[in-house]
N, C-alpha and C positions, 0 to 999 in steps of 0.2 A: 504494499500499499505506500501509495507516494501522497504527500501532502505539502501545497503549496500555496504561495500567496500570490494575488494578481490585484494591481492598484492602477485606476484612473486618476491621473491626476489632472484637475482642471483649472484652466487659466481662461476666464473673459468666456468664449464660447468654442475652445478647442480643450483637445485633450492631449498630453503627453504622451507620444507613442513611440514605441520603440520596432524599427524595421529590421528584422532579424535576418543579417546578410553577412555576418563575421565568423560565426562558429562552423565548424564542420560536422557533419553527421548531426545536423540539428532538427528535431521534430516539427520547428517552427519556421524551418527556413523559408525565408522571403516572405513570411506573414508578417503584418502589423499587428502589434499586440501592447497590453498595457504595460507596466513595469512589476516586476515580482521575481520568484523563483521558488527554489526548494527549501524546507524547513531543516535547520541544522539541529544537532542532538538538544535536547532540553530548552528548545525554543516554543514559545507561545506563536499563536498567529500573528500576534501585534509585534512580539519582537522580530519574527521573519520578517515582516511588513517594512518594519524601518528599517531594518540591516538591507535589504533588498533595495528598497529607494534608494538609501544613501550609498550603496556600493553601486549601482548601475548608471545614478543619475547626479550622483554628488549633493542632492537637495536633502535636507532635514524636515521631514513631516511635523507641522503644527497643530493640525486638525484633520482627522479622518473618520470614515463611518464605514463601519461593517455592514456591507448590503446584502452578502448572501453566501450560499455555500455550492459551488458547482461539482458534479461529480461525472468525471470523463471516462467512459468506456470505450475501449477501443480492441479491435483485434489483433493491433501491432504493439501496443504498449500496455504496461500495469495499469490498474485503474488510479486513477488521481482525484484526490480531494482539493480542490481549489478554493480556497480562501478570498473571496472577491470584497475589495474596498474601492472607495470613493475617496479622493483626499482634495480641498481646496485652499489649503493654506500652508506653505511649506517657504523655507528660506535656504540661501546659500546659491553659490553660481551652478549653472547647469555645466556638467562635464562630458566629456567623451564618454561612450560604453565601449566595452568590449566585446559585446555581443551581436552590436549593431549601431543602426543611426538613429539616435533621438531626433524627435521632430514635433512640433506643436501642430496638431492637425483640426481644422475646422470639425466641428461635430457633423455638419451637415456633409462632409467630403469622406467622413471615416469609412462607409461601408462600401465606398467607392473602390478601394485598397483590398490587396488581397488579404484575408482573414479567415480563420474559422468560421465555418456557416452558423454554429453554435454561438458563437459571439454575439451575433446579430440578435439572439434571441435574448441575453442578460443585458445586454445595452439598451433594449428597448425597456427592460424591467426597470433598470436603473432610472432612465429617461421618465418613465411613467411614475417615478416616487414611491416604487411597492416597497413597503418598509424591510421586509427581509424576504427572502426565498431560497428554498431548495430547488435545484434544477438540476437533472440528470440529462447529460447529452450521451447518445452512441454513435460512435462511428465505425464504418468499415473502410479502411483506407482512410482518405481525406472526406468521404462522404457521409454527411449526416444522415442516420437512418432511423432515428428516434429520439424522443424528447419527452422528459417528463416533470412537470411544474408542480410543485409541493404534494407529491403523491397522484396527480391526475395526469395519464397521458395527455400529449399534445397532439395536433393533426395538422400535417401539411395542407396548406390551402392551395386553390388553383394558381395563386401567384407563386407560388413557392415558399411563403412565409410560413412560418408555424404561429398556431394558435392553440390557446387552452380547449381541451375537449369540453365535452357536453356539461360538465361540472367542475368546476375550480374551487379548490379549497380557500384560496384567497379571497372570494366572494363572500362578504361576511352573511348574506341571505342564505347561503348553504348549510350554516349550523344550525 
């Protein structure tokens, strides 16, 4: 079981994104992702978050919010539990990253860049200000084959987007 953190740092109407182009044999090769990485021994999610952001960007987070947990299931890699954060207050100069190129990307241009299809789901949940969510995304190769939001299977719509199934636990009227 692999545990990681991923943080979307926000400034104005942009997110700080990492274009993963510098590491060999990178599962995220050429994709644009948030900032984060793997837990080290004895780290809490917040310890990992703060360390990874500092290591990859040079920035020190001053305010962040735990948004959800994303479970990645793949036919290629071990299951990953990713603790998802959003931050909007930080200090320090932005530094180069040895894993890729850092760039402030306007939110409305984000999904036009190469990314994992499941990222579209959790980015939408963050944008909709869902307070906290549990999302499971299942991949065969790089193709998203299934998604489950808060224990309820999602359905791929005709336009290719994923939407909650007929009943959603995030809807307070279902309790």
